[in-house]
C-alpha positions as a Python dict, from the first residue, in 0.01 Angstrom:
ca = {
    (1, 'X'): (0, 0, 0),
    (2, 'X'): (-75, -189, -296),
    (3, 'X'): (196, -460, -418),
    (4, 'X'): (364, -301, -783),
    (5, 'X'): (474, -626, -900),
    (6, 'X'): (293, -668, -1236),
    (7, 'X'): (215, -1014, -1230),
    (8, 'X'): (33, -1331, -1076),
    (9, 'X'): (377, -1494, -909),
    (10, 'X'): (401, -1143, -791),
    (11, 'X'): (60, -1173, -590),
    (12, 'X'): (120, -1147, -212),
    (13, 'X'): (-249, -1090, -95),
    (14, 'X'): (-574, -1205, -258),
    (15, 'X'): (-614, -795, -339),
    (16, 'X'): (-310, -842, -535),
    (17, 'X'): (-468, -1161, -754),
    (18, 'X'): (-814, -942, -812),
    (19, 'X'): (-573, -614, -904),
    (20, 'X'): (-390, -835, -1149),
    (21, 'X'): (-638, -1017, -1325),
    (22, 'X'): (-854, -712, -1354),
    (23, 'X'): (-598, -540, -1517),
    (24, 'X'): (-455, -852, -1709),
    (25, 'X'): (-807, -998, -1880),
    (26, 'X'): (-1034, -661, -1769),
    (27, 'X'): (-1357, -829, -1999),
    (28, 'X'): (-1313, -1199, -1928),
    (29, 'X'): (-1628, -1309, -1686),
    (30, 'X'): (-1460, -1424, -1364),
    (31, 'X'): (-1787, -1571, -1213),
    (32, 'X'): (-2086, -1675, -1368),
    (33, 'X'): (-2395, -1740, -1089),
    (34, 'X'): (-2757, -1773, -1201),
    (35, 'X'): (-2824, -1534, -1494),
    (36, 'X'): (-2550, -1280, -1385),
    (37, 'X'): (-2181, -1256, -1572),
    (38, 'X'): (-1928, -1041, -1367),
    (39, 'X'): (-1590, -990, -1518),
    (40, 'X'): (-1246, -946, -1357),
    (41, 'X'): (-1298, -569, -1392),
    (42, 'X'): (-1622, -531, -1269),
    (43, 'X'): (-1539, -791, -953),
    (44, 'X'): (-1215, -572, -850),
    (45, 'X'): (-1409, -245, -876),
    (46, 'X'): (-1740, -413, -714),
    (47, 'X'): (-1467, -541, -416),
    (48, 'X'): (-1304, -155, -370),
    (49, 'X'): (-1661, -46, -272),
    (50, 'X'): (-1679, -299, -45),
    (51, 'X'): (-1355, -215, 106),
    (52, 'X'): (-1420, 137, 90),
    (53, 'X'): (-1772, 97, 254),
    (54, 'X'): (-1624, -173, 551),
    (55, 'X'): (-1352, 146, 621),
    (56, 'X'): (-1671, 381, 651),
    (57, 'X'): (-1832, 146, 910),
    (58, 'X'): (-1514, 226, 1121),
    (59, 'X'): (-1413, -133, 1090),
    (60, 'X'): (-989, -133, 1126),
    (61, 'X'): (-744, -430, 1044),
    (62, 'X'): (-795, -726, 1202),
    (63, 'X'): (-1149, -672, 1267),
    (64, 'X'): (-1395, -996, 1214),
    (65, 'X'): (-1672, -969, 891),
    (66, 'X'): (-1928, -1233, 909),
    (67, 'X'): (-2108, -1415, 635),
    (68, 'X'): (-2408, -1648, 638),
    (69, 'X'): (-2541, -1717, 331),
    (70, 'X'): (-2513, -2002, 25),
    (71, 'X'): (-2252, -1925, -259),
    (72, 'X'): (-2309, -1627, -468),
    (73, 'X'): (-2137, -1358, -616),
    (74, 'X'): (-2133, -1131, -328),
    (75, 'X'): (-1950, -1360, -213),
    (76, 'X'): (-1644, -1316, -353),
    (77, 'X'): (-1709, -976, -370),
    (78, 'X'): (-1713, -930, 35),
    (79, 'X'): (-1380, -1200, 58),
    (80, 'X'): (-1185, -952, -184),
    (81, 'X'): (-1299, -613, -38),
    (82, 'X'): (-1183, -758, 315),
    (83, 'X'): (-897, -881, 195),
    (84, 'X'): (-807, -514, 61),
    (85, 'X'): (-865, -331, 409),
    (86, 'X'): (-685, -615, 606),
    (87, 'X'): (-1037, -759, 776),
    (88, 'X'): (-1076, -1114, 786),
    (89, 'X'): (-1367, -1310, 616),
    (90, 'X'): (-1536, -1553, 804),
    (91, 'X'): (-1781, -1780, 633),
    (92, 'X'): (-2041, -1932, 856),
    (93, 'X'): (-2206, -2283, 826),
    (94, 'X'): (-2567, -2209, 716),
    (95, 'X'): (-2668, -2559, 809),
    (96, 'X'): (-2541, -2490, 1209),
    (97, 'X'): (-2823, -2443, 1456),
    (98, 'X'): (-2930, -2099, 1645),
    (99, 'X'): (-2689, -2161, 1911),
    (100, 'X'): (-2397, -2312, 1729),
    (101, 'X'): (-2414, -1988, 1494),
    (102, 'X'): (-2428, -1754, 1812),
    (103, 'X'): (-2143, -1874, 1919),
    (104, 'X'): (-1918, -1822, 1601),
    (105, 'X'): (-2061, -1472, 1618),
    (106, 'X'): (-1983, -1441, 1902),
    (107, 'X'): (-1604, -1603, 1906),
    (108, 'X'): (-1499, -1408, 1652),
    (109, 'X'): (-1642, -1062, 1758),
    (110, 'X'): (-1805, -989, 1425),
    (111, 'X'): (-1906, -616, 1380),
    (112, 'X'): (-2055, -684, 1036),
    (113, 'X'): (-2250, -1007, 989),
    (114, 'X'): (-2404, -1008, 594),
    (115, 'X'): (-2720, -1253, 574),
    (116, 'X'): (-2870, -1418, 285),
    (117, 'X'): (-3260, -1414, 335),
    (118, 'X'): (-3314, -1785, 387),
    (119, 'X'): (-3156, -1715, 710),
    (120, 'X'): (-3301, -1342, 822),
    (121, 'X'): (-3547, -1528, 1083),
    (122, 'X'): (-3214, -1714, 1253),
    (123, 'X'): (-3043, -1440, 1295),
    (124, 'X'): (-3311, -1251, 1442),
    (125, 'X'): (-3337, -1525, 1709),
    (126, 'X'): (-2993, -1469, 1829),
    (127, 'X'): (-2987, -1046, 1730),
    (128, 'X'): (-3017, -1003, 2102),
    (129, 'X'): (-2692, -1184, 2181),
    (130, 'X'): (-2432, -1097, 1957),
    (131, 'X'): (-2245, -859, 2213),
    (132, 'X'): (-1983, -703, 1930),
    (133, 'X'): (-2208, -703, 1584),
    (134, 'X'): (-2277, -299, 1525),
    (135, 'X'): (-2472, -389, 1207),
    (136, 'X'): (-2688, -617, 990),
    (137, 'X'): (-2728, -637, 614),
    (138, 'X'): (-2967, -873, 393),
    (139, 'X'): (-2774, -987, 134),
    (140, 'X'): (-3093, -958, -86),
    (141, 'X'): (-3356, -681, -105),
    (142, 'X'): (-3660, -818, 117),
    (143, 'X'): (-3573, -701, 466),
    (144, 'X'): (-3769, -425, 627),
    (145, 'X'): (-3545, -414, 889),
    (146, 'X'): (-3171, -432, 734),
    (147, 'X'): (-2995, -261, 460),
    (148, 'X'): (-2931, -447, 165),
    (149, 'X'): (-2618, -553, 2),
    (150, 'X'): (-2671, -302, -301),
    (151, 'X'): (-2738, -4, -111),
    (152, 'X'): (-2496, -94, 165),
    (153, 'X'): (-2177, -163, -86),
    (154, 'X'): (-2272, 118, -352),
    (155, 'X'): (-2267, 394, -75),
    (156, 'X'): (-1895, 280, -98),
    (157, 'X'): (-1630, 479, -312),
    (158, 'X'): (-1475, 271, -631),
    (159, 'X'): (-1118, 395, -599),
    (160, 'X'): (-855, 102, -447),
    (161, 'X'): (-876, 159, -112),
    (162, 'X'): (-490, 81, -130),
    (163, 'X'): (-450, -11, 201),
    (164, 'X'): (-160, -182, 321),
    (165, 'X'): (-176, -563, 388),
    (166, 'X'): (71, -854, 402),
    (167, 'X'): (134, -1187, 312),
    (168, 'X'): (87, -1280, 663),
    (169, 'X'): (-216, -1114, 788),
    (170, 'X'): (-505, -1303, 835),
    (171, 'X'): (-736, -1314, 519),
    (172, 'X'): (-1011, -1588, 640),
    (173, 'X'): (-1101, -1786, 944),
    (174, 'X'): (-1289, -2060, 965),
    (175, 'X'): (-1460, -2293, 1225),
    (176, 'X'): (-1375, -2653, 1275),
    (177, 'X'): (-1573, -2886, 1497),
    (178, 'X'): (-1428, -2833, 1873),
    (179, 'X'): (-1246, -3144, 2012),
    (180, 'X'): (-1406, -2999, 2358),
    (181, 'X'): (-1747, -2850, 2218),
    (182, 'X'): (-1678, -2566, 2079),
    (183, 'X'): (-1562, -2467, 1742),
    (184, 'X'): (-1210, -2332, 1686),
    (185, 'X'): (-1138, -2064, 1513),
    (186, 'X'): (-837, -2104, 1191),
    (187, 'X'): (-708, -1817, 1097),
    (188, 'X'): (-570, -1850, 730),
    (189, 'X'): (-327, -1604, 640),
    (190, 'X'): (-326, -1453, 285),
    (191, 'X'): (14, -1642, 172),
    (192, 'X'): (-205, -1984, 282),
    (193, 'X'): (-381, -1906, -87),
    (194, 'X'): (-89, -1866, -265),
    (195, 'X'): (248, -1966, -188),
    (196, 'X'): (262, -2335, -259),
    (197, 'X'): (62, -2267, -581),
    (198, 'X'): (347, -2098, -812),
    (199, 'X'): (487, -2262, -1130),
    (200, 'X'): (683, -2459, -998),
    (201, 'X'): (408, -2650, -817),
    (202, 'X'): (304, -2752, -1156),
    (203, 'X'): (560, -2943, -1311),
    (204, 'X'): (451, -3225, -1056),
    (205, 'X'): (83, -3170, -1081),
    (206, 'X'): (56, -3099, -1440),
    (207, 'X'): (-340, -3158, -1414),
    (208, 'X'): (-340, -2821, -1225),
    (209, 'X'): (-186, -2583, -1497),
    (210, 'X'): (-332, -2303, -1513),
    (211, 'X'): (-556, -2276, -1826),
    (212, 'X'): (-777, -2001, -1878),
    (213, 'X'): (-995, -2176, -2120),
    (214, 'X'): (-1091, -2386, -1850),
    (215, 'X'): (-1422, -2342, -1670),
    (216, 'X'): (-1441, -2427, -1329),
    (217, 'X'): (-1785, -2554, -1135),
    (218, 'X'): (-1814, -2417, -752),
    (219, 'X'): (-2059, -2587, -598),
    (220, 'X'): (-1912, -2740, -237),
    (221, 'X'): (-1983, -2435, 51),
    (222, 'X'): (-1801, -2118, 82),
    (223, 'X'): (-1743, -2155, 508),
    (224, 'X'): (-1583, -2495, 361),
    (225, 'X'): (-1195, -2465, 312),
    (226, 'X'): (-1247, -2678, -11),
    (227, 'X'): (-1544, -2450, -134),
    (228, 'X'): (-1334, -2155, -79),
    (229, 'X'): (-1095, -2258, -205),
    (230, 'X'): (-1187, -2387, -531),
    (231, 'X'): (-1367, -2076, -609),
    (232, 'X'): (-994, -1881, -531),
    (233, 'X'): (-838, -2176, -744),
    (234, 'X'): (-1074, -2076, -1061),
    (235, 'X'): (-990, -1686, -1002),
    (236, 'X'): (-611, -1790, -973),
    (237, 'X'): (-620, -1992, -1285),
    (238, 'X'): (-805, -1655, -1449),
    (239, 'X'): (-1082, -1910, -1558),
    (240, 'X'): (-1438, -1853, -1562),
    (241, 'X'): (-1617, -1998, -1277),
    (242, 'X'): (-1957, -2088, -1266),
    (243, 'X'): (-2137, -2077, -920),
    (244, 'X'): (-2374, -2275, -736),
    (245, 'X'): (-2562, -2187, -472),
    (246, 'X'): (-2542, -2536, -269),
    (247, 'X'): (-2468, -2896, -457),
    (248, 'X'): (-2737, -3022, -585),
    (249, 'X'): (-2710, -3324, -792),
    (250, 'X'): (-2959, -3236, -1095),
    (251, 'X'): (-2844, -2864, -1062),
    (252, 'X'): (-2495, -2970, -1106),
    (253, 'X'): (-2555, -3256, -1374),
    (254, 'X'): (-2701, -2925, -1598),
    (255, 'X'): (-2425, -2695, -1515),
    (256, 'X'): (-2170, -2965, -1661),
    (257, 'X'): (-2341, -3011, -1989),
    (258, 'X'): (-2446, -2615, -2029),
    (259, 'X'): (-2130, -2468, -1916),
    (260, 'X'): (-1894, -2743, -2093),
    (261, 'X'): (-1701, -2757, -1710),
    (262, 'X'): (-1358, -2857, -1708),
    (263, 'X'): (-1289, -2914, -1354),
    (264, 'X'): (-1462, -2934, -985),
    (265, 'X'): (-1417, -3051, -653),
    (266, 'X'): (-1635, -3288, -528),
    (267, 'X'): (-1672, -3540, -208),
    (268, 'X'): (-1694, -3954, -313),
    (269, 'X'): (-2078, -3890, -147),
    (270, 'X'): (-2182, -3643, -374),
    (271, 'X'): (-2006, -3830, -676),
    (272, 'X'): (-2254, -4122, -598),
    (273, 'X'): (-2542, -3883, -583),
    (274, 'X'): (-2426, -3771, -967),
    (275, 'X'): (-2395, -4084, -1074),
    (276, 'X'): (-2747, -4223, -921),
    (277, 'X'): (-2917, -3925, -1013),
    (278, 'X'): (-3149, -4014, -1350),
    (279, 'X'): (-3007, -3697, -1589),
    (280, 'X'): (-2655, -3903, -1590),
    (281, 'X'): (-2734, -4102, -1829),
    (282, 'X'): (-2789, -3815, -2106),
    (283, 'X'): (-2558, -3538, -1957),
    (284, 'X'): (-2258, -3505, -2197),
    (285, 'X'): (-1940, -3525, -1980),
    (286, 'X'): (-1709, -3501, -2276),
    (287, 'X'): (-1568, -3183, -2132),
    (288, 'X'): (-1437, -3279, -1759),
    (289, 'X'): (-1057, -3310, -1744),
    (290, 'X'): (-1075, -3415, -1403),
    (291, 'X'): (-1257, -3456, -1077),
    (292, 'X'): (-1088, -3353, -771),
    (293, 'X'): (-1244, -3516, -417),
    (294, 'X'): (-1118, -3550, -58),
    (295, 'X'): (-1295, -3632, 270),
    (296, 'X'): (-1216, -4010, 219),
    (297, 'X'): (-1094, -4253, 13),
    (298, 'X'): (-1294, -4376, -314),
    (299, 'X'): (-1367, -4662, -297),
    (300, 'X'): (-1272, -4944, -631),
    (301, 'X'): (-1642, -4968, -761),
    (302, 'X'): (-1700, -4624, -695),
    (303, 'X'): (-1439, -4519, -932),
    (304, 'X'): (-1504, -4787, -1173),
    (305, 'X'): (-1874, -4635, -1267),
    (306, 'X'): (-1751, -4305, -1204),
    (307, 'X'): (-1461, -4340, -1454),
    (308, 'X'): (-1712, -4492, -1710),
    (309, 'X'): (-1963, -4243, -1644),
    (310, 'X'): (-1797, -3944, -1652),
    (311, 'X'): (-1498, -4060, -1869),
    (312, 'X'): (-1231, -3809, -1673),
    (313, 'X'): (-964, -3844, -1429),
    (314, 'X'): (-989, -3824, -1059),
    (315, 'X'): (-746, -3658, -794),
    (316, 'X'): (-780, -3710, -423),
    (317, 'X'): (-681, -3441, -181),
    (318, 'X'): (-569, -3494, 194),
    (319, 'X'): (-535, -3216, 409),
    (320, 'X'): (-747, -3038, 663),
    (321, 'X'): (-883, -2663, 733),
    (322, 'X'): (-570, -2618, 1016),
    (323, 'X'): (-349, -2685, 721),
    (324, 'X'): (-569, -2460, 474),
    (325, 'X'): (-709, -2780, 259),
    (326, 'X'): (-322, -2870, 122),
    (327, 'X'): (-146, -3182, 215),
    (328, 'X'): (-123, -3461, 29),
    (329, 'X'): (-249, -3513, -356),
    (330, 'X'): (-347, -3867, -544),
    (331, 'X'): (-248, -3800, -904),
    (332, 'X'): (-510, -3952, -1169),
    (333, 'X'): (-229, -4239, -1285),
    (334, 'X'): (-261, -4386, -909),
    (335, 'X'): (-663, -4427, -979),
    (336, 'X'): (-682, -4775, -1117),
    (337, 'X'): (-1082, -4851, -1204),
    (338, 'X'): (-932, -5256, -1143),
    (339, 'X'): (-800, -5167, -794),
    (340, 'X'): (-412, -5103, -692),
    (341, 'X'): (-230, -5058, -338),
    (342, 'X'): (-215, -4701, -352),
    (343, 'X'): (-529, -4639, -401),
    (344, 'X'): (-584, -4743, -29),
    (345, 'X'): (-313, -4452, 25),
    (346, 'X'): (-420, -4059, 66),
    (347, 'X'): (-115, -3960, -193),
    (348, 'X'): (231, -3848, -172),
    (349, 'X'): (332, -3418, -78),
    (350, 'X'): (205, -3175, -261),
    (351, 'X'): (486, -2970, -392),
    (352, 'X'): (572, -2744, -145),
    (353, 'X'): (479, -2953, 149),
    (354, 'X'): (713, -3137, 436),
    (355, 'X'): (513, -3467, 564),
    (356, 'X'): (614, -3663, 839),
    (357, 'X'): (478, -3882, 1092),
    (358, 'X'): (585, -3924, 1492),
    (359, 'X'): (572, -4099, 1793),
    (360, 'X'): (472, -3985, 2106),
    (361, 'X'): (784, -3830, 2170),
    (362, 'X'): (767, -3617, 1838),
    (363, 'X'): (1014, -3805, 1682),
    (364, 'X'): (971, -3898, 1312),
    (365, 'X'): (935, -4284, 1223),
    (366, 'X'): (1065, -4438, 1009),
    (367, 'X'): (862, -4607, 652),
    (368, 'X'): (576, -4859, 729),
    (369, 'X'): (590, -4715, 1108),
    (370, 'X'): (222, -4578, 1223),
    (371, 'X'): (186, -4279, 1420),
    (372, 'X'): (101, -3916, 1404),
    (373, 'X'): (82, -3774, 1078),
    (374, 'X'): (268, -3413, 1088),
    (375, 'X'): (212, -3149, 787),
    (376, 'X'): (419, -2777, 740),
    (377, 'X'): (393, -2631, 415),
    (378, 'X'): (296, -2225, 354),
    (379, 'X'): (-42, -2326, 341),
    (380, 'X'): (-63, -2360, 725),
    (381, 'X'): (-266, -2170, 958),
    (382, 'X'): (-149, -1900, 1175),
    (383, 'X'): (-291, -2028, 1464),
    (384, 'X'): (-650, -2098, 1646),
    (385, 'X'): (-806, -1752, 1727),
    (386, 'X'): (-745, -1680, 2073),
    (387, 'X'): (-701, -2008, 2212),
    (388, 'X'): (-289, -2023, 2262),
    (389, 'X'): (-264, -2378, 2398),
    (390, 'X'): (-483, -2540, 2188),
    (391, 'X'): (-211, -2378, 1890),
    (392, 'X'): (42, -2466, 2122),
    (393, 'X'): (-40, -2869, 2073),
    (394, 'X'): (-187, -2852, 1732),
    (395, 'X'): (98, -2640, 1540),
    (396, 'X'): (479, -2699, 1643),
    (397, 'X'): (799, -2606, 1526),
    (398, 'X'): (583, -2520, 1123),
    (399, 'X'): (386, -2862, 1146),
    (400, 'X'): (26, -2895, 1202),
    (401, 'X'): (-26, -3216, 1424),
    (402, 'X'): (-331, -3368, 1249),
    (403, 'X'): (-439, -3597, 1468),
    (404, 'X'): (-432, -3891, 1212),
    (405, 'X'): (-290, -4201, 1251),
    (406, 'X'): (-82, -4335, 948),
    (407, 'X'): (211, -4453, 812),
    (408, 'X'): (468, -4325, 461),
    (409, 'X'): (570, -4614, 250),
    (410, 'X'): (922, -4581, 87),
    (411, 'X'): (824, -4433, -198),
    (412, 'X'): (609, -4152, 19),
    (413, 'X'): (281, -4243, 8),
    (414, 'X'): (61, -4173, 318),
    (415, 'X'): (-144, -4420, 446),
    (416, 'X'): (-419, -4321, 671),
    (417, 'X'): (-514, -4572, 961),
    (418, 'X'): (-694, -4424, 1214),
    (419, 'X'): (-760, -4124, 1415),
    (420, 'X'): (-593, -4009, 1744),
    (421, 'X'): (-869, -3776, 1792),
    (422, 'X'): (-1268, -3900, 1797),
    (423, 'X'): (-1324, -3688, 1501),
    (424, 'X'): (-1600, -3853, 1254),
    (425, 'X'): (-1577, -3744, 909),
    (426, 'X'): (-1961, -3765, 758),
    (427, 'X'): (-2026, -3675, 395),
    (428, 'X'): (-1680, -3435, 421),
    (429, 'X'): (-1814, -3278, 708),
    (430, 'X'): (-1623, -3289, 1051),
    (431, 'X'): (-1782, -3392, 1329),
    (432, 'X'): (-1633, -3407, 1729),
    (433, 'X'): (-1811, -3654, 1980),
    (434, 'X'): (-1779, -3384, 2228),
    (435, 'X'): (-2004, -3162, 2075),
    (436, 'X'): (-2266, -3402, 2013),
    (437, 'X'): (-2242, -3553, 2387),
    (438, 'X'): (-2247, -3215, 2516),
    (439, 'X'): (-2531, -3095, 2361),
    (440, 'X'): (-2724, -3459, 2404),
    (441, 'X'): (-2595, -3501, 2798),
    (442, 'X'): (-2824, -3146, 2852),
    (443, 'X'): (-3130, -3361, 2826),
    (444, 'X'): (-3307, -3416, 3190),
    (445, 'X'): (-3367, -3829, 3110),
    (446, 'X'): (-3002, -3915, 3007),
    (447, 'X'): (-2767, -4022, 3249),
    (448, 'X'): (-2450, -4109, 3046),
    (449, 'X'): (-2368, -4123, 2667),
    (450, 'X'): (-2065, -4165, 2448),
    (451, 'X'): (-2066, -4114, 2051),
    (452, 'X'): (-1909, -4289, 1793),
    (453, 'X'): (-1840, -4286, 1368),
    (454, 'X'): (-1946, -4634, 1194),
    (455, 'X'): (-1883, -4724, 846),
    (456, 'X'): (-2172, -4585, 647),
    (457, 'X'): (-2187, -4665, 249),
    (458, 'X'): (-2329, -4343, 180),
    (459, 'X'): (-2158, -4110, 408),
    (460, 'X'): (-1866, -4258, 452),
    (461, 'X'): (-1918, -4246, 821),
    (462, 'X'): (-2239, -4221, 1040),
    (463, 'X'): (-2246, -4046, 1397),
    (464, 'X'): (-2390, -4318, 1662),
    (465, 'X'): (-2465, -4237, 2003),
    (466, 'X'): (-2478, -4481, 2301),
    (467, 'X'): (-2694, -4351, 2578),
    (468, 'X'): (-2758, -4454, 2912),
    (469, 'X'): (-3104, -4340, 3102),
    (470, 'X'): (-3122, -4226, 3440),
    (471, 'X'): (-3320, -4464, 3661),
    (472, 'X'): (-3674, -4515, 3613),
    (473, 'X'): (-3656, -4287, 3260),
    (474, 'X'): (-3840, -4375, 2939),
    (475, 'X'): (-3717, -4148, 2663),
    (476, 'X'): (-3714, -4283, 2261),
    (477, 'X'): (-3439, -4274, 2045),
    (478, 'X'): (-3707, -4017, 1802),
    (479, 'X'): (-3746, -3781, 2115),
    (480, 'X'): (-3424, -3737, 2188),
    (481, 'X'): (-3349, -3672, 1862),
    (482, 'X'): (-3604, -3416, 1868),
    (483, 'X'): (-3406, -3285, 2141),
    (484, 'X'): (-3100, -3240, 2002),
    (485, 'X'): (-3228, -3060, 1705),
    (486, 'X'): (-3288, -2761, 1841),
    (487, 'X'): (-2910, -2725, 1967),
    (488, 'X'): (-2741, -2910, 1673),
    (489, 'X'): (-2647, -2895, 1316),
    (490, 'X'): (-2791, -3185, 1111),
    (491, 'X'): (-2538, -3326, 982),
    (492, 'X'): (-2439, -3411, 1335),
    (493, 'X'): (-2723, -3580, 1457),
    (494, 'X'): (-2663, -3983, 1523),
    (495, 'X'): (-2819, -4163, 1260),
    (496, 'X'): (-2890, -4426, 1564),
    (497, 'X'): (-2886, -4451, 1910),
    (498, 'X'): (-2860, -4788, 2126),
    (499, 'X'): (-2974, -4751, 2457),
    (500, 'X'): (-2699, -4927, 2715),
    (501, 'X'): (-2727, -4982, 3084),
    (502, 'X'): (-2342, -4899, 3129),
    (503, 'X'): (-2034, -4779, 2924),
    (504, 'X'): (-1726, -4952, 2901),
    (505, 'X'): (-1446, -4720, 3103),
    (506, 'X'): (-1088, -4773, 3214),
    (507, 'X'): (-1035, -4765, 3572),
    (508, 'X'): (-971, -4372, 3529),
    (509, 'X'): (-1325, -4338, 3433),
    (510, 'X'): (-1244, -4266, 3088),
    (511, 'X'): (-1493, -4429, 2831),
    (512, 'X'): (-1334, -4715, 2644),
    (513, 'X'): (-1460, -4569, 2274),
    (514, 'X'): (-1235, -4825, 2064),
    (515, 'X'): (-1407, -5091, 2260),
    (516, 'X'): (-1759, -4934, 2131),
    (517, 'X'): (-1602, -4901, 1797),
    (518, 'X'): (-1456, -5275, 1771),
    (519, 'X'): (-1793, -5476, 1641),
    (520, 'X'): (-1852, -5206, 1377),
    (521, 'X'): (-1497, -5148, 1229),
    (522, 'X'): (-1394, -5515, 1280),
    (523, 'X'): (-1281, -5654, 945),
    (524, 'X'): (-1152, -5353, 784),
    (525, 'X'): (-852, -5232, 657),
    (526, 'X'): (-827, -4929, 866),
    (527, 'X'): (-1026, -4782, 1125),
    (528, 'X'): (-1139, -4477, 940),
    (529, 'X'): (-1297, -4381, 641),
}
């Protein structure tokens, strides 16, 4: 059954969103990708064909479809086709190694895998290991083994599948790095992409108010909650979104000037890359209204340089995959090129979001006291895929327990101080030390290993490994990294390796990572970036 409320405010699912926009502005360009423009009506009809092709392939509501490719207009055709049939869209991080990708495809029980030509050989490596996959579709026309996406999609009927999908059904499943070595599937419902973005949200966040004249730039990857949210944000707004295959500083600068980009989302590391690019001095930035960023706070010097060059507002967003990327925001007026106290913060709660900071017993703490940051909002995940215990310890009474330590001030601004979990954030990507440690510990020459995050001026944090070798063993850092490279994504690889005689441990044998971290974070305001 299709929602009959003829308004964007009445949209309950991602399928409703594209149906409404196709009726409201059929000929408006929704997506610009490379040399191709796709209108809202075309996107709606193409997603109908995708949805019917999924049903013809025998997929039922609750099935999973995986996509391994960089950004393109095909991503949105697949996303909305899945949304119209109750199938969950799983974007796979294309930076992962073959074993990591095989784990995700098997864990989510993907029935179909859509793969770009850059990753054909990678899928061929693991094809025999994929227990649930019934078919592989190439997103390009250059595969001799697999059907092309165009052919597969065009066999589907153009009529709306009219499949009953509700706001609490899972629309997207995203994988986070794992605290115990394996990534977890975060289930985001249709409501995760809608329920806080109602009209009342824009009363406080005026800079986010919909404007159909906006041209939106999508450069972050579709497998990342920020990248996918930003693409959907443009479509919710009725704007035109320019899609880049991936972030490239030169191409981003070209797109800003050519398409008169008004809004985009980045991480501080990519903002710095834009400023350092030779084209930055000759690019016209006058169309920019604001840049949204996340992953880490922006430094005063970087903000000063960016404001001088881009001449637009900056908005920090703090959230996580489990919160649908939603949490707090630091508005443009709190960004001061001369620096101020609030720039040390992650901002205040977004409209529709509740924040609290709790102690070890789960009791709310008063302003100024450090505890675990908890977030409640309609964007929060439904839970981890088939991990009930992990869900119960993370999602409690409607609040996601973030694992971040921080405090609220008397005005409701959140200050992150440290992490209760060992997660490292490098260039906006989450890395859990357990994943890296598990990969390294398989080497026959290694007796013990511990991994921490250390400050890095370019990426915010960098992965560092401490390694204890077996007696008489001899191995170089480069040999160890070559071994790890076959098992880990490149961004998870240690940037430095220290060989030590032993790791500091407490009486129960637990590695004292705070002792390892102390020399590197001494003198900093926070224990994280």
